[in-house]
Each structure stands twice: as C-alpha cells, then as structure tokens.
Backbone as a ProteinNet text record, in pm:
[ID]
protein_1_A
[PRIMARY]
MTGTTRSSGGLDDRRKRLLFRCWHRGTREMDLILGRFADAEISGMRDDELTELERLIEVPDPDLYAALTGDKPLDPEYATSLFDRIKAFRAVGHDA
[TERTIARY]
715.7	678.3	677.6	735.5	744.5	665.7	602.9	525.4	456.3	400.4	321.2	402.3	335.2	396.2	335	241.8	170.1	215.8	241.4	273.6	145.3	157.8	39.6	24.3	116.6	107	-21.3	-87.3	-211.7	-335.7	-317.2	-431.8	-468.9	-597.2	-639.6	-598.3	-607	-560.9	-631.9	-760.7	-836.2	-781.9	-759.1	-706.1	-562.6	-483	-346.3	-347.7	-435.1	-445.3	-489	-588.2	-636.5	-530	-458.9	-351.8	-247.3	-207.9	-110.5	-163.1	-286.9	-344	-361.5	-389.1	-401.7	-267.2	-159.5	-26	36.7	-24.8	30.9	-73.4	-111.9	-219.2	-172.5	-56.3	-9.6	28.9	-33.6	9.1	45.7	152	202.7	100.8	27.7	-70.8	-176.6	-223.7	-325.9	-267.1	-140.6	-73.6	-77.6	-41.9	-34.5	-171.5	-269.9	-404.2	-465	-475.5	-540.4	-451.7	-322.2	-231.9	-235.1	-228.4	-234.1	-368.4	-475.3	-607.7	-612.1	-563.8	-564.9	-478.7	-361.7	-276.2	-353.7	-428.7	-499.1	-626.9	-695.1	-830.9	-853.4	-765.9	-794.4	-827.2	-758.9	-779.9	-917.5	-977.7	-1107.5	-1226.3	-1202.5	-1312.5	-1400.8	-1531.7	-1628.9	-1623.5	-1682	-1683	-1749.3	-1860	-1926.3	-1838.9	-1760.8	-1669.6	-1554.3	-1507.4	-1402.9	-1454	-1578.6	-1638.7	-1646.5	-1686.3	-1690.9	-1551.5	-1450.8	-1314.1	-1267.3	-1299.7	-1263.7	-1324.9	-1448	-1513.3	-1451.4	-1426.5	-1374.4	-1235.7	-1152.3	-1016.8	-1013.8	-1128.3	-1136.9	-1158.3	-1193.7	-1209.9	-1071.2	-1057.3	-926.2	-872.1	-741.7	-677.4	-715.5	-710.9	-744.5	-885.6	-980.2	-1118.6	-1133.4	-1070.9	-1080.7	-1010.3	-894	-820.7	-900.5	-958	-1038.6	-1157.8	-1218.4	-1331.5	-1285.5	-1171.9	-1120.8	-1078.1	-1033	-990.6	-1103.8	-1220.1	-1335.5	-1341.3	-1253.7	-1251.8	-1357.9	-1406.8	-1502.8	-1587.4	-1718.3	-1799	-1771.8	-1784.2	-1768.5	-1901.5	-1895.6	-2019.4	-2095.7	-2227.7	-2307.6	-2290	-2263.2	-2247.9	-2125.5	-2029.8	-1908.8	-1909.1	-2001.4	-2007	-2073.7	-2001.3	-2052.5	-1999.7	-2043.9	-1993.1	-1843	-1796.4	-1653	-1574.6	-1623	-1557.6	-1552	-1660.6	-1663.1	-1559.5	-1543.9	-1442	-1301.5	-1275.7	-1143.7	-1118.3	-1218.3	-1204.8	-1180.2	-1251.1	-1232.1	-1094.8	-1051.9	-920.7	-811.3	-824.9	-728.6	-726.9	-840.9	-852.4	-794.3	-767.8	-717.3	-566.8	-495	-350.1	-282.7	-353.1	-294.3	-281.7	-303.9	-313.8	-179.1	-187.7	-68.9	-56.6
-1612.3	-1481.4	-1488.2	-1388.9	-1391.2	-1281.4	-1197	-1090.6	-1006.3	-898.8	-811.9	-756.3	-743.9	-679.8	-542.2	-507.7	-381.4	-286	-164.6	-62.2	-16.5	20.1	73.2	222.5	280.7	422.1	449.3	555.2	593.1	527.3	436	372.2	448.4	449.3	508.6	414.9	464	387	252.7	250.8	125.7	20.2	58.3	-35.4	-76	15.3	-18.8	-124.7	-106.9	-204.9	-340.7	-341.5	-467.7	-536.3	-460.1	-517.6	-582.4	-513.6	-567.8	-695.6	-690.2	-806.9	-925.8	-902.2	-1012.6	-1080	-1004.4	-1060.1	-1113.2	-1090.4	-1134.4	-1212.7	-1327.6	-1408.7	-1498.4	-1555.4	-1652.2	-1784.3	-1815.1	-1931.4	-1883.6	-1939.1	-1893.6	-1913.1	-2024	-2049.7	-1939.1	-1899	-1794.8	-1658.4	-1634.2	-1510.6	-1499.8	-1607.5	-1605.5	-1592.8	-1662	-1654.8	-1516.2	-1473.9	-1344.7	-1227.4	-1241.1	-1133	-1105	-1210	-1190.7	-1134.1	-1182.3	-1127.9	-979.3	-943.5	-802.9	-717.8	-767.9	-693.8	-657.3	-754.4	-735.1	-653	-661.3	-608.8	-493.1	-473.7	-382.9	-239.9	-191.2	-50.5	-25.3	-126.6	-106.9	-156.7	-203.9	-259.5	-149.4	-176	-83.2	-95.6	1	-0.3	-126.1	-168.9	-289.3	-413.5	-416.4	-528.7	-525.5	-406.7	-394.3	-444.1	-412.6	-460.7	-612.8	-670.8	-817.5	-876.7	-814.9	-864.7	-855.3	-746.1	-731.6	-843.8	-879.3	-988.6	-1122.6	-1143.7	-1270.3	-1300.4	-1198.8	-1226.3	-1253.5	-1242.9	-1283.2	-1433.7	-1501	-1646.1	-1708.1	-1804.1	-1867.6	-1928.5	-1918.3	-1968.1	-2111.3	-2206.1	-2344.2	-2357.4	-2285.7	-2292	-2225.4	-2109.8	-2038.4	-2115.7	-2169.8	-2247.7	-2371.4	-2440.2	-2558.8	-2522.9	-2409.2	-2365.5	-2329.3	-2263.6	-2224.8	-2344.5	-2448.7	-2568.8	-2668.9	-2640.2	-2726.6	-2842.1	-2840.4	-2948.9	-2936.1	-2815.5	-2790.5	-2669.8	-2675.9	-2558.2	-2442.8	-2325.1	-2204.1	-2173.1	-2122.5	-2081.4	-1986.3	-2003.5	-1922.9	-1771.7	-1724.5	-1579.9	-1524.1	-1609.4	-1566.1	-1604	-1688.5	-1736.9	-1632.5	-1527.6	-1414.5	-1418.6	-1325.1	-1315.3	-1281.3	-1210.8	-1181.9	-1311	-1397.8	-1527.8	-1602.5	-1601	-1667.8	-1606.9	-1475.4	-1409.5	-1452.1	-1461.9	-1504.4	-1648.5	-1732.1	-1872.3	-1883.3	-1806.7	-1808.2	-1752.3	-1648.6	-1588.3	-1691.7	-1765.8	-1869.2	-1978.5	-2010.1	-2121	-2092.1	-1967.7	-1935.8	-1908.5	-1981.3	-1973.9	-1885.2	-1834.2	-1748.8	-1823.2	-1954.8	-2027.2	-2061.2	-2090.5	-2127.7	-2278.2
-595.7	-544.8	-393	-331.8	-186.4	-119.2	-194	-132.4	-236.2	-187.6	-273	-389.1	-501.3	-617.6	-637.6	-551.8	-563.6	-454.8	-492.8	-394.9	-326.7	-201.5	-132.5	-157.9	-231.5	-267.2	-343.6	-306.7	-372.7	-313.1	-219.8	-155.4	-28.9	3	129.2	243.3	366.6	481.9	496.7	469.7	482.2	386.3	262.6	163.3	196.6	247.1	288.2	397.3	496.6	605	552.3	464.8	409.8	324.6	244.8	163.3	253.1	358.1	452.4	517	563.8	632.7	539.4	413.7	318.7	293.6	302.5	281.7	410	523.8	652	730.5	676.4	732.2	846.2	831.9	930.4	866.3	752.1	674.8	534.8	482.6	353.1	241.5	245.6	141	136	253.4	257.2	224	261.7	219.6	67.9	1	-144.9	-209.5	-156.7	-216.1	-195.9	-69.5	-42.4	-83.1	-66.5	-104.4	-253.2	-333	-478.9	-522.1	-459.6	-490.9	-457.1	-339.4	-297.6	-390.3	-427.7	-521.4	-647	-698.1	-824.7	-812.2	-697.7	-689	-592	-495.9	-383.3	-427.3	-527.2	-564.2	-624.5	-685	-749.1	-670.1	-550.1	-471.1	-412.4	-413.2	-353.8	-202	-132.5	14.2	70.2	10.2	60.4	40.7	-65.8	-87.9	12.3	44.5	146.3	280.8	313.1	437.2	437	324.1	313.1	331.7	271.6	284.6	429.5	496.5	638.1	721.8	692.6	765.9	729.3	601.8	554	610	624.6	673.9	823.7	889.7	1029.9	1044.6	935.9	938.7	957.6	1049.1	1068.5	939.3	921.4	799.9	763.9	857.6	818.5	761.9	819.9	771.8	635.1	619.3	492.5	381.1	410.2	310.2	269.8	367.4	337.5	249.5	272.9	190.2	49.8	38.2	-93	-176.5	-111.5	-183.8	-202	-144.4	-160	-62	37.9	135.5	243.9	263.7	370.5	330.4	352.1	318.7	415.3	363.7	443.8	511	632.9	698.8	606.5	596.7	503.8	519	640.2	658.4	585.8	552.4	482.6	335	294.8	157	67.5	40	-36.7	-180.2	-259.2	-395.7	-395	-293.4	-284.4	-262.5	-176.2	-156.9	-289.5	-365.3	-495.6	-590	-586.7	-670.4	-631.5	-501.8	-455.6	-499.1	-485	-523.9	-674.6	-754	-899.8	-937	-868.9	-893.9	-868.2	-761	-724.3	-831.3	-887.2	-980.6	-1118.5	-1150.6	-1284.3	-1285.3	-1202.7	-1210.8	-1110.5	-1013.3	-911.2	-778.8	-781.8	-654.9	-593.6	-463.6	-387.1	-383.9
[MASK]
++++++++++++++++++++++++++++++++++++++++++++++++++++++++++++++++++++++++++++++++++++++++++++++++

C-alpha cells in the first residue's frame, strides 16, 4: 500500500487536514501507521479525539515510532487512550 485508501469526500475540513497530515509524516513507517489508522477511524472520531490526534502528530516521528514499537516511553502528556488505540490498531496487522 502506498497511500490512503479512503477518500476525503464527505469529511469536514478539520478531518481532511488530519487525514492528509497522517499520511504525510516525513517517514514512511509513520505514514503507514498513522495513515492507515486515520483511514479507518477519522470519520467516527469525536472532537476531543481529534484534538488528541492533532497534539499527538506534533510529536517527532522518531519519538512517536519508538513509543509505538515499545522502544521508548512516550511523554505522559501524549500517552492518552488515543495513543493506546493507535498502538493496538498497529498490533493487529496494520503495522508498517
């Protein structure tokens, strides 16, 4: 897979921006992890979850990837239930 399988049609501007940013991280591994998660979940996310995602994608790729793979703990301010969902999503066959 080389990119999103989800159309941004029908999404509000905030979700469109987040979907784009999840697929354009800077490292391919993070594109695949966050992009696939966003493809699957973005349309049903609540506003507070979107806010968490906006904050989480500000974490540098190396730090976020290390946390997702268990190599390094994530700063507590980012270790939310959304991070746990992304980590679980990655672990069930959607990983890069």
